[in-house]
N, C-alpha and C positions, 0 to 999 in steps of 0.2 A: 564292701567286697572288693578284693584286688581286681584290677583290670589290666588287660593287655591290648595295646592299640597298634594298629598297622595301617597301611595305606588302604586296605580293603574294609576296615571296620574295627570294632572293639569287642573283646570278649570279657565277660565277668566270670572269674574263676575262684575256687577255694584257695589256691596257692599259686603265686607267680612272682618271680623276681628276675629282672633283666640283668645281664652282666654289667651294664653301665650303672646299675643301682647298688652293686656290692659295696660293702663298707670294710673298714680296717679289721673289725672283729667279725669273725664268721658267725652267723646266726645259728643257734641250736637251742633246743628246749632245755631249761634247767630242771634236772631230775635229782632231787636231794636224797641220794641213796646211801651217803656216807655220813653217819652221825658221830659225835665225839667218842662213843663207845664201840663203834664198828671196827672190826679187825679187817684190814685190807691185805690181800696177798697178791703179788704180781709175779708173772712168769712170761718169758719170751725174750724179745730183743731189747734195744736200747732204752725205749721209754719206760719199760718195766723197771729198769735199773735206776733211771733218773728220778722217777716218782718215789721209789723206795728211799733214795738218798735224802729227800726233802721231807719225809714223813715226820721226823722228829722236830723239825723247825716249826711245824704247825700243830704239834701234839697229836698227829695221826698215828694210830696204832696199827702195827703190821710190819711186813717185810717182803723183800723179794725172795724168790726161791733160792735157798742157800747154795744150790748146785751151780749157779752161774747162768749164762745166757743159753736160751733155746730159740733157734732162728726160724724154724718151720712149723707149720700146723701139725705135721706128723710127730715130730719130737715132743711137742707140747702135749699132744694126745697121749703118746706112750707114757709120759711121766705122770700125767693126771690119772691114767688108768692104773699105774702102779700104786699111787697114793690110795686108791680105792680098792686095792687088792688084785689088780689085774696085771697084764704084761708079763706073762711067764717066760716069754722068749728071752728076756734079758739074762736070766740065769743060765740059759743055754749057750750064751756067747762067751767063749774062752777069753781070758785076759791076754793082752799082747805082750810078749817078751821084748824088752828093750835093754840097752846097756845099763846094767846096775839093778835090774829087777823087772817089774811088771807095771803096766799102766792099765787103767780101766777104760774100755772102749767107749763108755757112755758118760764119762766125766772129763775133767780137764786133763791135758796131756803133760802138764808140768810136774805133776806129783808122781814120783816113781816109788813103788812099794817093793820092799825086799823080797816078799814072797806072796803067794796067792792068799794065804790066810790073813795076812795084814790088810791086803786089798779089800777082802770081803768084810772084815771087821770094820774098817773105816767107812766102807760103803753103807753098812747097816746103820752106823751112827748118823751119816748124812741123810739117809732115808728117814730116820726117826725125826730129825729136825725139820725136814720138808713136810712130813706128815702132820706135825704139830702146827706148822704155819698155815697149812691149807685146810685141815679138817675143822678148824675153828673160825675160818674166815667168813665174814658177812658179805664181802665183795671180792671178786677175783678179776684182776685186770690182765688181759692177754694181749701181747704185742707181737705182731707178725713181721718178719724181716725179709725172707727170701724163699725161692722155690727150688734152688739147686741143692740136691741132697745126695747122700751116698748110702747104699743099702748093704746090709750084711749078706754074704753068700751062704752063711751057715743058718741063720735064723730068719732072715728077711727083715729084721728090725732096721730102723733108720738111725744112723749115727748123727750126733749133733753137728759134726763138721767133717771135713775130709779126713780120712784115717791118718794116723801118725806116720811120718816118713819111714820109720823103722818097720812098720807093718804093711804099708801100702803096696810095695812091689809084689808081694806074694799072697796078699789077702784075697784079691779078686773082688773087691767091693764094686758094686754096680752103681754107676752114676745115673741119677734120675731127676728130671725136672717135674715138679708137681703140677698137675692140671687143675683147672678151676673146679672140675667135678670132684677130684680127690680132696681138695682143700675144703670144699663144702661138706663132704662126708666127714672129714676130720672135725670140722667145726660143729657139726651135728652131735658127734660123739662127745666133744668137749662140753657142749651145752648140757647134755644129759648128765654128765658127771658134776658140773658146777651147780646146776639148778636142782637136779633131782637127788643126787647123792651127797653133795656138800651143803646143799640148801642155801647157796649164796647167789647174789646178783652177779651178772657177767657184763664186763665192759671190754670191747674189742678196739684195738687201735692198730694202725699200720705205721711202721717205721719209715721216716723220710730219708734215712741214711742210705746212700747208694751202695751197690755191691763193691766190696773191696776188690774182687776179681771174679772172673767167670771161668767155668770149666768147659765152655762151649767154644766152637770156632767163631762165634759172633764177636763183633766189637763190644767192649764192655758196656758202652752206652746203650746199644741195642738190647743186650742181654738184661741190663738193669731195667729198661723200659718194659720189656716183656715180663720180668719178674714182678715188678710193682703193679703192672696192669692186671696180671692174673690174680694176685693177692687181692687187689681192690675190687675186682669183679666178683671174686668168691665172697668177700665180706659183704658186698652190696646185696647179692642174692640171699645170703644167710640172714642179714638184718631184715630184709623185706619179709622173710618167712617167719621171723620171730620178733615180735614187738616187745618181748620181755628182755631182749638183749639190747645193750646200749652201745652206741658207736661214739668214739671221741676222735675228732678230726686233726690230730697232730700232723698227719701226712699232708693234708691240704693247707694247713697254716704255713708250712714251709714251701711246698711246691707251687702254690698259687700266689705267693707273696709278690708284691709289686717288684721287688728286687730280691732275688734269692740270696744274694751275697749278704743281705742283712742278717740272715740266719747262719749261713755256712762259714766255717773257718777257712783259713787259707788253703787247706787241702781239698776244699770243695765237697767234702763228705760229712765231717763231724760238725755238730751244731755248737755255736758259741754258748758259753755258760750263761750269759744274760738272756739269750734266747731260750735256753732250756728252762730257766726260771719263769720266763713269761709263759711258755707252753704249759708247765705244771700249774701255774696260777690259773690259766684258763680251765684246765681240768677241774681244779678245786672249785672254781666259780660255778661250774655247771653241775657238779655231782656232790659236793660236800656242803655240810652245814656252814652257815655264815661264820660260825666261830672258828672254822678250820680254814682260814685263808692266809696266803702269803702276804706279808706287809711290804710296802715300799717297792712294788714291782715297777721297774722302769720300762716304758715302751716308747720313749722318745727316739730311739734308734730306728724305729720302723719307718720306711718310706711311705708317705701317705698315698692313698689311692688317687691316681691321676689319669690313668688310661681309660677314660670313660666317654670321651667325646664321640658323637656319632660320625659315621663316615661321611665325608663331604664329597658330593658329586663334582667332578671336574667341570669347569665352565666350558660349555659347548660353543665352538666358534661357528658363525654363520657360514653356510656352504656357499661357495662361489657359484654364480649363475651359470647355467649351461650355455655354451656358445651357440649362437644362432647358426642356421644352415648357411654355409658359405657357398659361393659359386664354385663350379667345378674347377679343380686346380689345372694349371697349365699342362702338366703331363697327361692328364685325362683327356683334355681337348685335342692334344696332338695325336693321342692314340685313336680317338674317334675319327679324326681326319684321315689318318693312314688307312683305317679300315674302309672308309668310303672310297678312297682312291683305288684300293685293292679290288673292291667289288666292281667299280667302273671299268678297270682294266680287264678284269675277267669277262665282263659282259662284251667288251669290244672284241676280245679274242674269239669268243664263241660266234659272233655275227660276221667275222671276217671270212 
């Protein structure tokens, strides 16, 4: 049984690991939920995209949501609800007029449609592709990225990003940072859809990529810390409540690395390609059949764990002995003599 020792004694516990005992590979249970025939669908932020890119290399079946990136729990919930026949608010959101035509408020802003009919036809085709990807999935991987969102003043729906510059000045979109409670509520709904309606296993990850920018008065580093902290707290509470949901530690692999620069590129945000490959390899090691593993994964670039030494108490110097009581100093003797002479003079004056 594992033990924890301290100056006051030793405890025997079911689980314990000291920070100084951590290793290069983060420990986690192996849960083989992905077989060669399993269809995997990913949705969310960067890891969802990176995993999808490498599926073909290992013969993994499935794909990322064809609509691109979804950064928040709310936008992921909305889209999964739509896949299962919900989210009627989307149809009540009018397209945004821009130079040359219209854009879809809930898809990418680079595609301009000549008219609303073409926009809705293309949207229907994209919806059908997403439905096919997720309705047959055996595993759904959800990656969460940020808490800063913009809400529609018309329907209350949440946009996937800040509204297009052509629409933003007059739209009146409301900026909102998701709370831990709101994200837990979103995750509960997502789990219900994935587990009960799609019949799939659910894996949750948190993106280690920092905010590109913040829409708050905060320094971007403070805003990013609050964003990631809220997400990670929500995921922790959610995982604690549902042992049928799996967590993958891509966030911790990067942010607790001995040297974060091993993972991050020169911009301090995006992850090196060799590091992405290593992260995906760890995901497959934990969740996929042994036949579905990346070959020749290099980890030599990782800085070994070294910051494990116990704190050394500084050497205490012996205290200097207290000085012995010295005789009264010269000024004190003079003062006493003056007081005696003053009293004697006073006495003579009274008796004269």
